[in-house]
C-alpha positions as CSV (number, residue, x, y, z in Angstrom):
1,M,-66.2,2.3,-36.3
2,K,-66.4,2.2,-40.1
3,V,-68.7,3.3,-42.0
4,T,-69.0,3.0,-46.1
5,I,-70.7,5.0,-48.5
6,L,-71.4,2.1,-51.6
7,S,-72.3,3.6,-54.7
8,V,-73.6,2.8,-58.1
9,G,-72.1,4.5,-60.7
10,K,-69.3,7.3,-60.9
11,V,-69.4,10.5,-60.1
12,R,-68.3,12.8,-62.8
13,Q,-69.5,15.9,-61.7
14,S,-67.5,18.9,-59.6
15,F,-69.3,20.4,-57.2
16,V,-70.4,16.9,-55.8
17,K,-66.9,15.6,-55.6
18,E,-65.6,19.7,-53.7
19,G,-68.8,19.0,-51.6
20,E,-68.2,15.5,-50.8
21,A,-65.0,16.8,-50.0
22,E,-65.4,19.4,-48.0
23,Y,-67.2,16.8,-45.5
24,L,-64.9,14.0,-45.4
25,K,-61.9,16.5,-44.5
26,R,-64.2,17.6,-41.8
27,L,-65.1,13.9,-40.5
28,K,-61.8,13.6,-40.4
29,G,-59.7,12.1,-37.6
30,A,-64.2,11.6,-36.1
31,F,-64.1,7.6,-37.6
32,P,-63.1,6.2,-40.5
33,I,-65.7,7.1,-43.1
34,E,-65.4,5.6,-47.3
35,L,-66.4,6.4,-50.4
36,V,-67.0,3.6,-52.7
37,E,-68.1,3.6,-56.4
38,L,-69.2,0.4,-57.9
39,G,-68.8,1.1,-61.9
40,C,-71.8,-1.7,-62.7
41,E,-73.8,0.8,-65.8
42,A,-75.0,-1.1,-68.0
43,P,-75.1,-0.4,-71.6
44,E,-78.8,1.2,-72.5
45,S,-80.0,-2.0,-73.7
46,M,-80.8,-4.0,-71.2
47,G,-83.7,-4.2,-68.8
48,A,-84.7,-2.8,-65.6
49,E,-84.2,-6.1,-64.3
50,A,-81.1,-7.6,-65.2
51,V,-80.1,-4.3,-64.4
52,R,-80.3,-4.2,-61.0
53,E,-79.7,-8.2,-60.7
54,R,-75.9,-7.2,-62.1
55,E,-75.9,-4.0,-59.6
56,A,-76.8,-6.4,-57.0
57,V,-73.5,-8.5,-57.5
58,E,-71.4,-6.1,-57.0
59,V,-72.8,-4.2,-54.6
60,L,-73.9,-8.2,-52.6
61,K,-69.4,-9.0,-53.1
62,K,-68.6,-5.1,-51.9
63,L,-70.8,-6.1,-48.4
64,E,-69.0,-7.9,-45.8
65,V,-71.5,-9.9,-43.1
66,F,-70.6,-7.3,-40.3
67,D,-71.7,-4.7,-41.9
68,F,-74.8,-3.4,-39.9
69,V,-76.3,-2.5,-44.2
70,I,-78.5,0.4,-45.1
71,V,-80.1,1.0,-48.0
72,L,-81.6,4.7,-49.2
73,D,-84.8,4.1,-51.5
74,E,-87.4,6.4,-51.6
75,R,-89.7,4.3,-49.7
76,G,-87.8,3.4,-46.6
77,E,-88.3,5.4,-43.0
78,E,-87.8,8.5,-42.9
79,F,-85.4,10.6,-40.4
80,S,-85.4,14.2,-39.9
81,S,-82.3,15.4,-38.8
82,Q,-82.3,14.8,-35.1
83,E,-83.9,11.2,-35.6
84,F,-80.7,10.3,-37.9
85,C,-78.7,11.8,-35.4
86,R,-80.3,9.2,-32.8
87,F,-80.7,6.4,-35.6
88,M,-76.3,6.9,-36.1
89,E,-75.5,7.5,-32.5
90,K,-77.5,3.7,-31.9
91,R,-75.7,2.2,-34.2
92,M,-72.2,3.9,-34.0
93,T,-72.7,2.0,-30.1
94,S,-74.3,-0.5,-30.8
95,G,-71.4,-3.1,-31.4
96,K,-71.5,-3.8,-34.7
97,R,-68.1,-2.6,-36.5
98,S,-69.8,-0.6,-39.4
99,I,-72.7,0.7,-41.4
100,A,-72.3,0.2,-44.9
101,F,-75.0,3.0,-46.7
102,V,-75.7,1.3,-49.7
103,I,-76.9,3.9,-52.5
104,G,-78.8,2.4,-55.9
105,G,-78.4,3.1,-59.7
106,A,-81.9,4.2,-61.3
107,Y,-84.0,1.1,-61.8
108,G,-83.8,0.8,-57.5
109,F,-83.0,-2.3,-55.6
110,S,-83.1,-5.9,-56.4
111,E,-84.8,-7.7,-54.0
112,K,-81.0,-9.3,-53.3
113,V,-80.2,-6.3,-52.3
114,R,-82.9,-5.4,-49.9
115,Q,-83.0,-9.2,-47.9
116,R,-79.6,-7.5,-47.1
117,A,-80.5,-5.0,-45.6
118,D,-80.9,-3.8,-42.3
119,S,-82.0,-1.3,-42.9
120,V,-84.2,1.0,-45.1
121,L,-83.7,5.0,-44.9
122,S,-84.8,7.5,-47.0
123,L,-83.0,10.9,-47.7
124,S,-86.7,11.9,-49.1
125,T,-89.5,11.4,-51.2
126,L,-88.0,13.4,-53.8
127,T,-86.0,11.6,-56.4
128,F,-82.5,12.2,-56.9
129,P,-79.8,10.9,-59.6
130,H,-77.1,8.8,-57.2
131,Q,-73.9,12.0,-57.2
132,V,-76.7,14.3,-56.0
133,T,-77.9,12.0,-52.9
134,R,-74.2,10.1,-51.5
135,L,-73.3,14.6,-51.0
136,L,-76.5,15.3,-49.4
137,L,-76.2,11.5,-47.4
138,V,-72.3,12.8,-46.2
139,E,-73.5,15.6,-45.2
140,Q,-75.8,14.0,-43.0
141,I,-73.8,11.8,-41.3
142,Y,-71.5,15.1,-41.0
143,R,-74.7,17.0,-38.6
144,A,-75.3,14.2,-37.1
145,H,-71.4,13.6,-35.8
146,T,-71.6,17.9,-34.6
147,M,-74.7,16.9,-32.5
148,M,-73.3,14.2,-31.2
149,K,-70.2,15.9,-30.2
150,G,-72.3,19.2,-29.3
151,I,-70.4,21.2,-32.2
152,S,-72.1,23.8,-33.1
153,Y,-73.3,22.9,-36.8
154,H,-77.1,22.1,-36.9
155,K,-80.1,25.1,-36.5
């Protein structure tokens, strides 16, 4: 099963890139995982609703009909790491060809993206920049993988 992480905006911080690279290296050979940056940053003069709609167009263009789509949102379902592991394991054995995690911009998601979602997940009720959210998600995917495989990482 392929895992795709779609995020609005680009990662510029070197510490985020380095962290992601480390976890992606550890996941190499486990399953295909791809990070896709949607460069659809909007000008400051654009209103929140217009920004959400613009981002929705870009997000929806990247999703495949067979993707199991998981939108990350602070109002989504919260999991412990063990629960997230079981959630991922269930998705990976469900017969779906791919999972697509979607990380939105500063104004959240358009209703169009929410309607396309098969699941809404919250990493925390705290608000994080999309770059940090992406790093946290990659780490949690790696953690779930180690738990599924019985690799000593999760304590």
